[in-house]
Each structure stands twice: as structure tokens, then as C-alpha cells.
N, C-alpha and C positions, 0 to 999 in steps of 0.2 A: 547649484551653480548656474543653471539656466535662468533662474529668476533672481536677479541681484538687487531688486528694488528695496529690499529690507536689509541690505548688507550692513548698513551703518546704524540700524535701529538700537543696537546695544554696543556701547563703546568697547566693552571687554571682548565681545565677539569679534569686533573689528581688529583689536590688537592680536587676538589669538589667530585670526585668519592671516594677518600679515606675517606672524611668526611661522605659521605653517608653510606659507609661500616661500619664505626664506630657507626653510629646511629642504624644500623641494629643489631649490636652486643648488644647494650644496650637494644634494643627491645626484643632480644632473651632472655637476662637475666631477663628482666621484665616478659616475658611470662612464665618463669620457676617459678614464684611465689615470686620473690624478690622485687617487686615494693615497698614493705613495708620499704625497706632500706631508700629510699628517703623520704617517708611519715613520718616514725618514726624519721629520722634525722631532718627533718624540724620542726616537732612538739617539739622534745626535745630541739632544739636550740631556738625555740620561747619561750618555758618555761624558758630556761636559760637567754635569753635576758631580759625577764620581771623581773626576780629575780636580774639581774645585776644592775638594776636601784637603788636598795637599797644601793649598794656600787660599783660604777663603777671604783674604783681605779685599781683593778686587770685587767679589760679590757683595760684601758688606758695604763697601763704598758706593757701588752702583745702586743698591737698594736704598741707601740713605739719601743719595742724590735724587732718586726718583720720588721718595716720600716728601722731600723738601719741595720739589717741583710741583707735586700734586697739592701740597699745602698752599703754595703761592697761587696756583691756579684757582683754588677755592676762594682765596682772599680776593683775587681779582674779580671773580664771578660775583661775589657778594658786594663788592664795592663798585661794580659796573665798569671797571677798567679793562682795557683790551690787553690780551696776553697772546695774541696770535704770533705763532712762530714763523720764521722766514720760510722754512720748507713747506708750510701750509699755504703760503701766498701763491706759490708757483705750481701747486698741485691741481691739475685739471679736475680731479674727482670732487674737489670741494669748491668749485667755481661759483655755485649758486649763492646768492647773497644771504640766504637763510643760515648758512653755516657760520656767518660772522655776526649777523644781526640778532638772531634768536639765541638768548643766553643758554638754553638747554642744549641746542645742537652745537653751539660754539664750544660748550664744555665737552660734549661727546667727541667732537673733532680734536680738540686740544689734548684731551686725555688719551685718545688713540695715538696721537703723535708722541706723547711722552712715553707710553708703553712701547711703541715701536722703537723709539730711541734706546730705551733700556735694553730691549732684546738685541738690537743691532750691536750696541756697544759691548754687551756681554759676550756675544758671539764673536765679534772681531778681536776681542782680547783673550780668546780661549787658549791660544798658544798650543794648538794641537798640531799633529803632523800636517804637511801641506795639503794632502788629499782630503783628510778628515776636516781640516779647517775650511776648505773650499765648500765641501758638502754642507757643513754646519751653516755657513753664511748664506748659501743658496737657499736651503730649505727653511731657514729662519725668515728670509725675505719672502719666500713663497707663503709662509704662514701669516706673516704680517699683512701681505697683500690680500690674502683670502679673508682675513678677519676685519677688514676695513668696514666701518659703519655704513659706508655707501653701498655695500653689497647686501644689506639686510633691509627689508621693507620698513620695519618698525623704527629704524634709526636713520632713515634717509628722508629728509624733509621734502625733497622733490617728489619722491615716490608717493608719500602720504598726501601731498597737496594734489597731485595728479589723480590719485584715487578718489579724493573728495570731489574734485572738479568734474570727474566723469561718472560720479555715483557708483564707483567700483568697476566700471567697464574696463579700465586699464588693467586691473588685476585679472579680470576674466580673460582679456586678450592675452595677457602675459602667460596665463596658464595654458591657453591654446598653443602659444608659441613653444612653451616648455614641453608639452606633450608631443608636438610635432618634432622637436629636436630629440626627444627620447627615442622616437622611431628611427631617426637618422643615426643616433648614437654619437652626435657631435653638436657643437654650438654653431648656429648659423651666424655668419659674419657679414653676409651680403644677401641681397635679394636674388637668389639663384634662378628664379623664374625670369629674370631680366636678360639672361644670356643664353644663347644657343650656339654651339660650335658650328662654324662655317657660315653662320647667319650674321651675327654681330660681334663675334669674337673668333680669332683664328681665321680671318677672312681673306688673307692675301691669296690671290689666284694661283693655283698650281695643280699638279697631278702626282699621284703616287706612281712611281715608275719601277719599283722593285719592292719585294717583301719576302721575309723569311721568318723563322721562329723568333728572331730577336727584334726585328724592326720593320718598319715601312720607311722607304726612302722617298722623300717628296722633292720634286723639281718645280721651282716657282717660275711662273710665266714672266718673260721680260716686259718691262714697261718703257724701254728705250729701243730705238732702231738699231743701235750698235751696242755691243756688250764686250767686256774684256774676255780675252780668249781663255785665260786660266780661271776655272770655276772656284767657287767657295763652298766648302762643306761645313755645316754647323752641327756640332756634337753637343746637344743640350744635356742637362742632368737627367738621370733616370729616376731621381727622386722628384716627385711632381712631374708635370708634363711640359712638352716643348713649347706650348703656345704662350708661355711667359715671354717668349721672344717674338710673338705675333699676336698681340692682344687686340687692339683696335687700330684703325688706319692711322690715327694721329700719333700712336706710341708704339708702333710695330718696328722692331729692329730689323726683322726680315724685310719688310717693305722698304725701309730706308736703304738697305743694301741693294735690293733690286733696282730701286730708283737711281742709284749711283752707277748703274750699268754692270753690276755683277750678275753672273749666272749662279744662282743660289740653289743649293741642295741642302736638305735638312733631314736628320734622323728623327723619326718618331718611334720611341722605344715601346716595345710590348709592355703592357701592364700585366705582369705574370700572375698566374694562378698556381695552386699547389702542384699541378702537373708539370710546371717548369721549375720545381724546387732544385733540380740539379744543375741548372745553368750557373756557370761560374765566371770568374774574372776573365779567364782565357776566352770564354765564349763572347763576352762583351768586347774584347779586343779583336779576336780573329773573325768571328761570325758577325760581329757588330761593325766596328769602325773600319777594319781592314776590308771587309766585304763592301761596305759603302764606298770606300776610296776606289776600289777597283771598278765598281759599277759607274761611278761618276767619271772616271777616266775613260771608260769604254763609251759612254753616252756622248761625251764632249770631245772625244778623240784628242785629249790633252795628256801629255806625259806626266804632268805635275799638277797638283791642286793646292789651294790654301785652305787651312782649317781654322775654325773658330769654335771655342768650347767654353763651358760654364760649369763651375763648381765640381761635382763628382764627374761630370762629363769631361772636365779638364784633366782630372786624375786619370781617367781611362785613356784620354788622348795622350797624356805624358807617357803612360805605359806603352801605348802603341808606337809612339815615336822612338822609344828606347828599343823596342823589338825591331822596328825597321832599320835602326842604326846598326844593330847586330847583323842584320841580313843584307847590309849594304844597299838598301832600297831607298831611293830618294824621291818617292812618289809625292811626299808632302813637302812643299816648297817653303811654307811659313806656317807658324802656329800662333793663335791668339788665345790667351788664357784669361777668362773673366772670373775674378774672385775664386781662384783655384789654389788649394793646398797640395803641395808635393812633399813638403816637410811638415810632419804632423807633431812637431815638438810642442807647439801651442795650438790646440784644437779649438780655441775660443771658449764660449760659454758651454759648449757641448761637453767639455771635459768633466763637468759635474756628474754626468751620466756614465763616464768612461773611466773605470778602473777595473782591475782584473776580476775582482769579486762580482761587480755588477755585470760586466760583460759576460762572465761565465754563466750567470743566471739568464741573461738575455739570449745567449747562444743556445742554451738548453731549450728555452721556450721556442726559439725560431726553428730549431731542429724538429721539435715536436709538431709544430704547425706547418713546416715546410716553407714558411714565408716570414719575413719581417713585415707585418701588416701595416698598410699605409696609414690607418687610423692611429696606430701607436706612434708612428713617426710624426704625424701632424700634432698630436698631443704634446710630445716632447719639445718640438720646435715652438709651439704656442706658449708652453710654460716658461720659456726663456724671456718672454715679454708678456707676462700674464695680465698685467693691468691693461695693456693695449689690446691684446688678442684673446683675452678670456673675460675678465671681469667687466670691462666696459660694455660687452655684449650681454652679459648676464643682467646687468642693470637695465640696459635699454630694452632688451627683448622680453625678459620675464617679469621684472619688477615694474617697468613703465608700460609694458604691453605694446611697444612700438616695433615696427618691422625695420630691419637694417636696410640702409640705402644701397642701391646698386654700385658695385665697385669691382672693376675687372680684375685687379690684382688679388683681391680677397676671394673672388670667385675661383681663380686659378689656385689660390692657396688651399681652398677647401676640396679641390679635385685631386685626392691623394693617389699614390701609387704604391704597390707592394714591391718588395725586393726578394729575389729567390734566396733560399737558405744558404746554398753553397756560395753564391756571390757575396752575400752580406757577411757571412762568417769569415771569408777571406779578407774582405775590406776592413772589417772592424779589428781583426787580430793583426793583420800585417801592416795596416796603415796607422790606425789610432793607437793600438797597444804596442806593436813592435817597431813602428816607424821604419819599416824595412825598405821602403821605396827610395830612401836617400842613401842606402848603403850600396856601394859598388858590388854587384853580384848578389845582393841581398834577397832578390826575388827571381824565380824562374817563371817566365810568362810565355806561353805559346812555345815552349821548348827552348827559350833563350834566357841566359843569365843576363839580366839587364843592368844598365848603369845610365842614369839620367845625364851623366857627364859626356856621354857619347852623342848627345843631341847638339848639333852644330848649326841648325838652320836659324834664320831670323825669327825672333819670338817677341810678341807684344803681351805684356802683363797689365791687366787693369784690375786694381784693387780699390776698395772703398774704405774711407777712414773710420766709419762707424760700424764696420762689419763685425757682428758678434758670432758669426758662424765660421767664417774664414778670415781671421784677423789679418790686417794688411801687413803687419810686420812678419807674420808667419808666411804669407804668400810671397813676400819679398825674397824669402830664402830661395825660391826657384830661380831667381836671377843669378844666384851664386852657385847653382848646380849645373845649369845648362850653359853651353860654351859658345853659342852663336852670338850674332849681333842682337843685343837685348834692348828693348824699350820698356820702361816701367812708367806707368801712369797711375796716379792716385786720385780717385773721384771723391766727391762729397757724398754724404748720406751713407746708407747701409747696404746690405747684401743684395737686395732686390731694387729698391728705389734708386740706388746709386748706379746701377747698370741700366735700368730702363729710364733713360733720361734723354728724351728726343730733342733733336736740334731745334725743331720748330718752337719748342717752349722757351728756349734760351734761359733755362734755369740752372741754378747751382754753379759749380765751378770744379776745377780739377788742377792737380799739380803735375808738372812734367819737367823733363830735362835736368833732373838732379844727377849728381855724380854717383855712379854705381861702384861697387867694389869695396865700400867702406861702411856698410851696414845701413839699415833703414833710417835711423835718426839722422845720420849725415846726409843721406839722400834727400830727406825732407827739408833739411836746413838749406841745402844748395838748390832746391827745386824752384821753379817759377810757377806762380799761381795764374791760371787762365780762367776767364769767365766763360760760362756756357757749358755745353755738353762735350764729353770726351768723344762722342761719336764722330764729330768732324775731324778731330785729331787723329783718330784711328783711320778714318777714310783716307787722309793724306798719307798715312803710313802704308796702307795696303795697296794703293794705286800703282806704285812702281813695281809691285810684286805680282800684279794681275795680268801682265802681258799686254799685247796690242789689242786694239779694237777690231771687232769683226761683226758681220751681220748677226743680228739676234736670231736664234733658232725659231722656225715657224711653228714647230710642234714639239711637245715634250717627249723625252726618251728617244729611242731609236728602234731599229728592227728587232734587236735582241731584247730590248727592254721597253716595250710599248706601255702607254699609259694604262693603269689598272683601274683607277677611280680618282675622282676629284679630291684635292686637298680639302680639309685636313686629314682625311682617311678614316678607316675604321678603328685602328688601334688606339688612337687618342680618345675615342668615344667610350671606351670601356672604363666604367667606374668601379670602385671597390666597395661601395655601399649601396 
């Protein structure tokens, strides 16, 4: 491998070498925890084949249509006619001109699309139970994506051309990248050496002013002479880390809030190890959010605070608000929920992993390990967008031998977190499986039988129209559960990009001011579209709830809670790999 000068002296050796590299790529993807794709695909199609014997008509027709399409493809190939399908024209994987101009690669591409269409149509017409149908279609698509000719060196003209142009160095570099990722146990999506926490990411100035077994509490330094008297506490997800809200100066939601004159506090959750396996949902509420609330009140001498939350952080905050309502505690004056599910009737694309049989197996594994490991979580989320978050990097990193470019969001995405066994098992069984959070008295949390209908404070919901993790129509259900003054806003884009949409970029758009109480479709029909970022809309909403202006604090914390260390703190630096 060190001497590659003779790599192409024998064409057959070159072909064999390319095939070997392709197999290594598949092995890498399998080692990342996705071997279930092929196992599930095989099982689903075995079940489908058994059912098809009841009425084989659809199978016979589909195969006949496929054979005719292949015959037409060969005719076009021999006659020199173009047969490119519409879906191929818009597929970024086949953007290189060789896929259209070279007859061999054009045939490979078109044949792949015909086969993909056959599998997809047979899966979609399987007429299985809703759950089995969903799994069949999902794993069929995963298999289709995995088997794309772009993912194999010998059938990707760009890879072969680059190997020839570099005399094989691209393949050598690709193998080095592959071996490096084997050690990590995951596929690199960005140049991780380009970022250092506290240096060029998570850089908003602040101090840790409290810590316990659950969290570190960060207070951010003011950037204005006057600040609003009522502080803001941010409750980020405990899946992945808080600095998605504090990436770089130009796209930091935290810095935006600080620059608007808010006194901002933020929870940095512990990245648990097996020693914290018994931390449960009650701990995240009582020792997490409620402890942070009381500390913020003490430091700022404010009787009430505003809260902002995101994703599972919002689900935890909703549980907290329901507990406070039972206790007649009005410490939280308003709540903002960013892409948060409280009604789990529609769990989005994650539902393919969530049925009682699969969850039972996962829970058993989590109990054995003491944790839901962050790497497993990351693999599951990446599978939902495998072409963008898996295979594009397989081709770029391993087949082309290129290093991924620096990208702050993908750096954050690769910085996984674990979940304690007790907390995860409660979450998956009572939210996703049982949907107990929406039931009056369905859950007892911190000794209180809770009901989200007891929440009567002003609430701001931000959802995103292309969210595949927390579908916007599912998050909209929260507006029909909570009883306070509700504001619902729908942003463009997806779960992350739709939230991290800085005002300075003036990108995208959002919908607002729709009529509530008549369902999500009616709300959207009656809503107004506004250009730009939802951040400015939210800022107008929160200002009247933030109190009067007062002098900015000169130092962080107070006598009871002095500064412990600079932000972003120690907890966020703990990695799982």
C-alpha cells in the first residue's frame, strides 16, 4: 500500500482493488451499527413474499413492467437514444456528466433507477399492517440507497477518474480515512480538527455559576449597559449538546439573546456514564430544570423567569411546567418550545424504530449497558437521511480520499451524548409508546399527577415545516393542550437548520398569525408568510414579558453562587468516543 506506483500496471488488479475498497466501505457502515438495514430488509421482504402468494398478480405485473423497461433501456443504449428518467436529473449523486455521456455508466445509472422503482413500488403496494408497511418501505429505501452504484468504486466514474488522475493516491488517502474512522467507530462528516470548544465554537462569554450531578448552569456576560430585569433560562436537548444554540458568533442564538439585552442562563447537561444509569425523568425535572430555575431566581433576585427549550428539552420543560402548576408555583412566567413534541401520536420518521417489539429489545440492551449510547443514537438519526448523512461522506472520504470540509453544525452533530437507562426507558415507554404525557393524570412526575392542561402561562411554539424528527403537525398539538395565551410560528427548513436561522443572514421565511383551535391545516391556510428569520418575531414576543430595564450585572453569579469556571464549562467537553 505504501508504494502505489504500480497500482495500475494490471487492469484486473485495479478492478479487484476497487472492489476490495468498496467492501471495506460496507464493512465500515456495518460497524457503525447499521447492519440492521440488510437484516430488516431481508426479513421484511421475506414476509412480503409470503403474503404475495395470496395474490401474485401485482408481483407478476411489476416484474413484467420491469422487464419491458429493461428491454427499452437496452434498445435505447444500442440506438444511442437518451432514456434518462426525471428522477435521475435531480439526483445530486449522479450530477457528474459521465453518468449521462458515457453509455456504460448511463446504463448502470438507469438500470439502478429501474431496479429502485421496482422495489419501491412492490414495497408500497404490499398492503401490510400500518407498522409493518412503514418498516418495509423504510428498509427498502435504505437498501436502495446503500446499493447505489455511486457508493462503489468500480461503478462510480468520478472515483475511477480521480484514481487515474492521482495514480491511485486518492484510493490510498481514502483507505487512511477509512482506517481513521474505524478507530473512531463512526463516519467523519466534518474536519473535526477545525473546531475547539470555547475557542471558535461555543464562544459566547460567560461563567458556570452552579453545578450538580445533572448539569452545569452557565450565566452569559451582558453586552449591553442595560438588561431586562426578568432573566431567560434556556433548556437545551440532552440528546447532543447545548452548543447547537451557541455555534459561532454569526449564528449563535445565545449571543443574539444577550445582544437584545436579555440576562441569559443556560443548562449544560451532564454527558452520563454508566455510573449515572439510575438518573430518571424526575431527576431531569427536579434536580435539573427546577434546580436551575431556583438558582437563576436567587442570582437575579427575580421572582419569575422566562424559559426557552428545544426538542426533548422542551418535553422536559413541559413536564416541569405541569409539576409547577400542581404545586401552584408561578416561577416560570412564559415558555418557548422549539420543535418540541408533547403529543407523540406522530413521532415522525423515528416511528420506524419505535414499536413494542423493537423497543423491548432496545430497552433490554439499554438495561444491560446502563446507557443508551450516543453512538447508537447518532446512527439512528443519520439513517433517517442516509444519502446526505452517510453515503455522501462514504464516497467523499473513502472512495475519493478527500477530507470533509469544516462545518459547525456537523461538528456538533458528531459530538454525541449518552442517555441514562432509567431516564431513557421512561421516555421511550411513556412518551413514544404510551403517549401518556397528553393524558390528564397519565403520569406522576416528582410526586405530582400532572396534566398539561394546567399550564396557563403564555407559550410560544416554533416548529419547522420539513422537520422529520418532530413533525410540525405533531408539535401543533401542544397548542390544543396548554391553556394560556398561545403563539404558534412555523419556520422553513428542518429540525436544526430551521431553528438556527440568524437574523443577520436574512434567509428563509416563516408563517405566523394563523387561527388556532381548528387544527394545523386550517392554521396554515389562515397564516401569513413573513420573510427572514423567526428570531426577530420571537424577540418582539418576549420583550413585553422580560420586565423593565435595569443596570447590567457587573459580575456573574452572587455570593451564594460564585463563578466556578469560564463557559462553556467542563461538562460539555466530555465526549463519548
